[in-house]
C-alpha positions as CSV (number, residue, x, y, z in Angstrom):
1,M,96.3,46.2,4.8
2,K,96.4,47.4,1.2
3,I,100.2,47.6,1.2
4,D,101.8,47.7,-2.2
5,P,103.5,44.2,-2.7
6,G,106.6,45.8,-4.0
7,V,107.0,47.9,-0.8
8,A,106.3,44.9,1.4
9,A,108.9,42.8,-0.5
10,Y,111.5,45.6,-0.3
11,C,111.0,46.0,3.5
12,E,111.1,42.2,4.1
13,G,114.4,42.2,2.3
14,V,116.3,44.0,5.1
15,L,115.2,41.6,7.8
16,P,117.7,38.7,7.4
17,D,120.6,41.0,8.2
18,L,119.0,42.2,11.4
19,K,118.6,38.8,13.2
20,E,121.8,39.1,15.2
21,R,121.0,42.6,16.4
22,F,117.5,41.5,17.3
23,A,118.8,38.6,19.3
24,K,121.0,41.0,21.3
25,I,118.0,43.3,22.0
26,D,116.1,40.2,23.3
27,E,119.0,39.3,25.6
28,I,118.9,42.8,27.1
29,A,115.1,42.7,27.5
30,E,115.4,39.4,29.4
31,Y,118.0,40.9,31.7
32,N,115.9,44.0,32.4
33,Q,112.7,41.8,32.8
34,L,114.4,39.9,35.6
35,K,115.6,43.2,37.1
36,V,112.0,44.4,37.3
37,I,110.7,41.2,38.8
38,K,113.5,41.2,41.4
39,A,112.6,44.8,42.4
40,M,109.0,43.9,42.8
41,Q,109.7,40.8,44.8
42,D,112.2,42.5,47.1
43,N,109.6,45.2,47.9
44,R,106.8,42.6,48.5
45,V,104.4,43.8,45.9
46,N,101.0,42.3,46.7
47,A,97.3,42.6,45.8
48,D,96.8,45.4,48.3
49,C,99.1,47.6,46.2
50,F,96.3,47.7,43.5
51,H,93.5,49.0,45.7
52,Y,91.9,52.4,45.1
53,A,93.0,55.3,47.2
54,S,91.4,58.7,47.2
55,G,91.4,62.1,49.0
56,Y,94.7,63.1,50.7
57,G,96.2,59.7,50.0
58,Y,97.7,59.2,53.4
59,D,99.3,55.8,53.7
60,D,98.6,54.8,50.1
61,V,100.4,51.4,50.2
62,G,100.4,51.0,46.4
63,R,101.9,54.4,45.8
64,D,104.5,54.0,48.5
65,T,105.5,50.5,47.5
66,L,105.8,51.4,43.8
67,E,108.2,54.2,44.7
68,K,110.3,51.7,46.6
69,V,110.3,49.5,43.5
70,Y,111.5,52.3,41.3
71,A,114.2,53.2,43.8
72,S,115.4,49.6,43.8
73,L,115.2,49.3,40.1
74,F,117.2,52.5,39.5
75,K,119.5,51.9,42.5
76,T,118.7,55.2,44.1
77,E,117.9,56.3,47.7
78,D,114.3,57.4,46.9
79,A,111.8,57.9,44.2
80,L,108.7,60.0,43.4
81,V,106.3,58.2,41.0
82,R,103.0,59.9,40.7
83,P,99.9,60.3,38.4
84,L,100.0,63.9,39.5
85,I,103.0,64.4,37.2
86,A,101.3,65.3,33.9
87,C,104.1,64.7,31.4
88,G,107.9,64.4,31.1
89,T,108.3,68.2,30.9
90,H,106.3,68.5,34.2
91,A,108.6,65.9,35.8
92,L,111.7,67.8,34.7
93,S,110.2,71.1,35.8
94,T,109.3,69.7,39.2
95,A,112.9,68.5,39.7
96,L,114.4,71.8,38.6
97,F,112.1,74.1,40.6
98,G,112.4,71.8,43.6
99,N,116.2,71.9,43.7
100,L,117.1,75.4,42.4
101,R,116.8,78.7,44.3
102,P,117.0,82.4,43.3
103,G,120.6,83.2,42.4
104,D,121.5,79.6,41.4
105,E,122.6,78.8,37.8
106,L,121.5,75.8,35.7
107,L,123.9,74.4,33.2
108,S,123.3,72.2,30.1
109,P,126.6,70.8,28.9
110,V,124.9,68.9,26.0
111,G,123.5,71.9,24.0
112,K,119.9,73.2,23.9
113,P,117.4,71.1,25.8
114,Y,114.1,69.8,24.2
115,D,111.8,72.5,22.9
116,T,109.2,72.3,25.6
117,L,111.8,72.8,28.3
118,A,112.8,76.2,26.8
119,S,109.8,77.8,28.4
120,V,110.5,76.2,31.8
121,I,114.1,77.5,31.8
122,G,113.3,80.9,30.3
123,I,115.3,80.5,27.1
124,K,111.9,81.2,25.5
125,E,110.0,83.9,27.5
126,A,107.2,82.4,29.5
127,K,105.3,83.2,32.7
128,G,106.6,81.4,35.7
129,S,109.9,80.3,34.2
130,L,113.1,79.7,36.2
131,A,114.4,83.0,34.8
132,E,111.5,84.9,36.4
133,Y,112.6,83.4,39.8
134,G,116.2,84.7,39.3
135,I,117.7,81.4,38.2
136,S,120.2,81.9,35.4
137,Y,121.0,79.5,32.6
138,R,124.2,78.6,30.8
139,Q,124.7,76.2,27.9
140,V,127.7,74.5,26.3
141,D,127.1,73.0,22.9
142,L,128.4,69.7,21.8
143,K,131.3,69.7,19.3
144,A,130.6,69.2,15.7
145,D,131.4,65.5,16.0
146,G,129.0,65.1,18.9
147,S,131.7,64.9,21.6
148,F,131.6,66.9,24.8
149,D,133.3,70.3,24.9
150,Y,135.2,69.6,28.2
151,E,137.1,72.8,28.1
152,G,133.9,74.8,27.6
153,I,132.2,72.9,30.3
154,K,135.0,73.5,32.8
155,A,134.9,77.2,32.0
156,A,131.1,77.3,32.4
157,I,131.0,75.8,35.9
158,T,131.1,78.6,38.4
159,E,130.3,79.2,42.1
160,K,126.7,79.8,41.0
161,T,126.3,76.5,39.2
162,K,123.9,74.5,41.3
163,L,122.5,71.9,38.9
164,V,123.6,70.3,35.6
165,T,120.9,68.9,33.3
166,I,121.9,66.2,30.8
167,Q,119.4,65.2,28.1
168,R,120.0,61.6,27.2
169,S,117.9,61.5,24.0
170,K,118.3,63.8,20.9
171,G,114.9,65.6,21.0
172,Y,114.3,67.5,17.8
173,Q,118.0,67.3,16.8
174,T,120.2,64.9,14.9
175,R,123.0,64.7,17.5
176,P,123.8,61.3,18.9
177,T,121.8,60.0,21.8
178,L,124.1,59.6,24.9
179,S,124.9,56.1,26.2
180,V,124.9,55.4,29.9
181,A,128.7,55.1,29.7
182,R,129.1,58.5,28.1
183,I,126.8,60.1,30.6
184,G,128.9,58.5,33.4
185,E,132.1,60.0,31.9
186,L,130.5,63.5,31.8
187,I,129.2,63.3,35.3
188,A,132.6,62.1,36.6
189,F,134.2,65.1,34.9
190,I,131.7,67.6,36.4
191,K,132.0,66.1,39.8
192,G,135.8,66.4,39.5
193,I,135.4,70.1,39.2
194,R,132.5,70.6,41.7
195,E,131.5,67.6,43.7
196,D,128.4,69.4,45.2
197,V,126.8,70.1,41.8
198,I,123.6,68.2,41.3
199,C,123.6,66.2,38.1
200,M,120.2,65.5,36.7
201,V,119.5,63.2,33.6
202,D,116.5,63.6,31.4
203,N,116.0,59.8,30.9
204,C,113.0,60.0,28.5
205,Y,113.1,57.4,25.8
206,G,116.2,55.7,27.3
207,E,114.8,53.4,30.0
208,F,115.6,49.7,29.6
209,V,117.4,50.2,26.3
210,E,120.6,49.2,28.1
211,K,121.3,47.0,31.1
212,T,122.1,50.0,33.3
213,E,120.6,53.4,34.0
214,P,122.3,56.8,34.5
215,S,121.6,56.7,38.2
216,E,124.1,53.8,38.3
217,V,126.9,56.0,36.9
218,G,126.7,59.0,39.2
219,A,123.5,60.8,38.3
220,D,121.9,62.5,41.4
221,M,118.5,62.4,39.7
222,V,117.0,60.6,36.7
223,V,113.7,61.9,35.4
224,G,111.1,60.5,33.0
225,S,107.6,60.0,31.8
226,L,105.4,57.0,32.4
227,I,103.7,57.3,29.0
228,K,107.1,56.6,27.5
229,N,109.3,53.5,28.2
230,P,108.6,52.6,31.9
231,G,104.8,52.7,31.6
232,G,104.9,49.8,29.1
233,G,102.0,51.3,27.2
234,L,99.6,50.7,30.2
235,A,100.3,53.7,32.4
236,P,97.6,56.3,31.5
237,I,99.5,59.3,32.9
238,G,102.4,60.0,35.3
239,G,106.1,60.6,35.6
240,Y,109.0,59.7,37.9
241,I,112.0,61.3,39.7
242,C,114.5,58.8,41.2
243,G,117.6,59.9,43.0
244,R,119.2,61.2,46.1
245,A,116.8,61.3,49.0
246,D,117.2,65.1,49.5
247,C,116.7,65.8,45.8
248,V,113.6,63.7,45.6
249,E,112.2,65.3,48.8
250,N,112.8,68.8,47.4
251,A,111.0,67.8,44.2
252,A,108.1,66.3,46.2
253,Y,107.7,69.6,48.1
254,R,107.4,71.3,44.7
255,L,104.9,68.8,43.3
256,T,102.6,69.0,46.3
257,T,103.4,71.6,49.0
258,P,106.1,72.3,51.5
259,G,105.6,70.3,54.7
260,L,103.6,67.6,53.0
261,G,105.7,66.4,50.1
262,K,105.4,62.7,49.4
263,E,102.8,62.1,52.2
264,V,99.9,63.3,50.1
265,G,98.7,62.7,46.6
266,A,96.3,59.7,46.2
267,S,97.0,57.2,43.4
268,L,93.3,56.9,42.6
269,D,92.8,53.8,40.4
270,V,96.0,53.7,38.4
271,M,98.3,51.5,40.5
272,R,97.6,48.3,38.7
273,S,98.4,49.9,35.4
274,F,101.6,51.4,36.8
275,Y,102.8,48.1,38.2
276,Q,101.7,46.0,35.2
277,G,103.1,48.6,32.7
278,L,106.5,48.5,34.5
279,F,106.4,44.7,34.3
280,F,105.8,44.8,30.6
281,A,108.2,47.7,29.9
282,P,111.4,45.8,29.0
283,T,109.6,43.7,26.4
284,V,107.8,46.7,25.0
285,V,111.0,48.7,24.7
286,A,112.6,45.8,22.9
287,S,109.8,45.9,20.3
288,A,110.2,49.6,19.8
289,L,114.0,49.2,19.4
290,K,113.5,46.6,16.7
291,G,111.2,48.9,14.9
292,A,113.7,51.8,15.1
293,I,116.5,49.6,13.7
294,F,114.1,48.3,10.9
295,A,113.3,51.9,10.0
296,A,116.9,53.0,10.0
297,N,117.9,50.2,7.6
298,I,115.0,50.7,5.2
299,Y,115.4,54.5,4.8
300,E,119.2,54.4,4.8
301,K,119.1,52.0,2.0
302,L,116.9,54.5,0.1
303,G,119.6,57.1,0.5
304,F,118.1,59.2,3.3
305,S,120.2,60.4,6.2
306,V,119.2,58.6,9.4
307,V,120.3,59.0,13.0
308,P,121.4,56.6,14.4
309,N,122.4,54.9,11.2
310,G,121.5,51.3,10.4
311,S,124.4,49.7,12.2
312,E,125.1,52.0,15.2
313,E,124.4,50.9,18.8
314,R,121.1,52.2,20.1
315,Y,120.7,54.2,23.3
316,D,117.0,55.3,23.0
317,I,114.0,54.3,21.0
318,I,113.9,57.3,18.7
319,Q,114.8,57.1,15.0
320,A,115.4,60.3,13.1
321,V,115.1,60.4,9.3
322,T,115.9,63.4,7.2
323,L,113.2,63.5,4.5
324,E,114.3,66.8,2.9
325,N,110.9,68.3,2.3
326,K,107.6,69.0,3.9
327,E,105.6,66.7,1.7
328,R,107.6,63.6,2.6
329,V,107.3,64.4,6.4
330,I,103.5,64.7,6.1
331,A,103.2,61.5,4.0
332,F,105.5,59.5,6.4
333,C,103.3,60.6,9.4
334,R,100.1,59.8,7.5
335,G,101.5,56.3,6.9
336,I,102.1,55.8,10.6
337,Q,98.6,57.0,11.4
338,A,97.1,54.6,8.9
339,A,98.7,51.7,10.6
340,A,97.2,52.5,14.0
341,P,94.6,50.5,15.9
342,V,92.9,53.7,17.0
343,D,92.0,56.7,14.8
344,A,93.5,55.0,11.7
345,Y,91.0,57.0,9.5
346,V,92.3,60.3,10.8
347,T,94.6,62.4,8.5
348,P,97.4,64.2,10.4
349,E,98.0,67.8,9.6
350,P,100.8,70.2,10.7
351,W,99.6,72.6,13.4
352,P,101.0,75.3,15.8
353,M,101.5,73.0,18.8
354,P,102.1,74.8,22.2
355,G,105.8,74.8,23.2
356,Y,107.2,74.7,19.7
357,D,108.6,77.4,17.5
358,C,107.0,76.1,14.2
359,D,104.1,73.9,13.0
360,V,104.5,70.3,14.1
361,I,102.9,67.2,12.6
362,M,102.1,64.3,14.9
363,A,100.8,60.8,14.1
364,A,99.7,58.7,17.0
365,G,96.7,56.4,16.9
366,A,97.3,55.5,20.5
367,F,95.3,53.9,23.4
368,I,96.9,56.6,25.7
369,Q,96.9,60.1,24.3
370,G,100.4,61.2,23.5
371,S,101.9,57.9,24.5
372,S,105.2,57.8,22.5
373,I,106.0,54.3,23.6
374,E,103.1,53.4,21.3
375,L,103.6,53.6,17.5
376,S,104.0,57.3,16.7
377,A,105.9,59.8,14.6
378,D,106.3,63.5,14.6
379,G,108.4,66.3,13.2
380,P,108.7,70.0,13.0
381,I,107.8,71.5,9.7
382,K,111.1,73.2,9.0
383,E,114.4,72.4,7.4
384,P,116.0,69.9,7.2
385,Y,112.6,68.3,7.5
386,N,113.4,65.5,10.0
387,V,110.8,63.1,11.1
388,Y,111.1,61.3,14.4
389,F,109.7,57.8,14.6
390,Q,109.4,55.8,17.9
391,G,107.4,53.2,19.7
392,G,105.3,50.2,19.0
393,L,103.9,48.0,21.8
394,T,104.7,44.9,19.7
395,W,107.4,44.3,17.1
396,A,104.7,43.3,14.5
397,H,102.9,46.7,14.9
398,S,106.1,48.7,14.8
399,K,107.1,46.8,11.6
400,L,103.7,47.5,10.0
401,G,104.0,51.2,10.8
402,I,107.3,51.5,9.0
403,I,106.1,49.6,6.0
404,S,103.0,51.8,5.9
405,S,105.1,54.9,6.1
406,L,107.1,53.9,3.0
407,D,103.9,52.7,1.2
408,H,102.4,56.2,1.6
409,L,105.6,57.8,0.3
410,V,105.8,55.5,-2.7
411,K,102.1,55.9,-3.6
412,A,102.4,59.7,-3.4
413,G,105.3,59.6,-5.9
414,L,107.7,61.0,-3.3
415,V,110.0,58.0,-3.1
416,T,111.0,55.5,-5.7
417,L,112.2,52.0,-4.8
């Protein structure tokens, strides 16, 4: 792989101290694997679930059974799991538009949502946003130490507040990712003020990292993408919304059309990939977590700021590294690309990506375009020059990616061991 021997030796040197943490990750993966198998068995998954369905998709047994599996797995009343959902932002948008009406207010008690959601909400002016439909937005930032501003949240909840959106992962920020326990505490606080407020959790990058999901601690909806954790690297497209039956029904009417909802929307020929990807997901997530911890320890040892740090508990698969300048961000991403099985010869360059307020560089030699459960890295080209690393379908590949990222930095003279 043409890795500098000194870089390889340096990286291997951090591994002995990670054995205990890796063992804990494997234990969680085993628990979640059994949970997935149980959900599939309880809902009588069979070979008929993998058959092709087309047209309107009436009585698509594979689609309907999979949604029962997701509802069992997330311990919710219902689920919407569809290839018609194009991405995580689309899943979130569907849930929001389905459950909000003109005059309602949306509240984020954890600061600014992920960049691409800004256009959906109307924080950034865009055609068709919630703001254009008369839905207002309010935001309460986290405190400097990453804790919830409970006084600010209480003051922000009014008679107009219909839905609270809680982003579990950090997005393009360096704030802590929220654990399921912390999400539960926040939801309990909000419900104590207004029990009828819908609490929705953006669960992207967090599925199967812990033994429980936010839907088990009071969330009315949990929303995510199938080309992240729960697709296991096999789902070619799709997203999910799990939650209260009425909330899921409202989202289904938004996704398809009022009066039809979940009854239409053929699964085409993706059901086997959806089921098998979900089956593999706990193990794939474990591999990605090991890669994130490996990255944190390597770059922290070199003196870079990393979030989470090398010893903190993990609540998502994303590792942020503050590289301090543009050149290092680019070299890091080029190292990740060079380790890919697909498009390894491609040289990533920053570009004005839709939905972002600056140039973004993305590295992802993936089997599924944009699949961030596969080995990938990206970052906005602006201060403080953070790069966000995630994924790896196997631990060996995730490990290679991080070693390659450092190799590129060292060979470019941007980092000294």
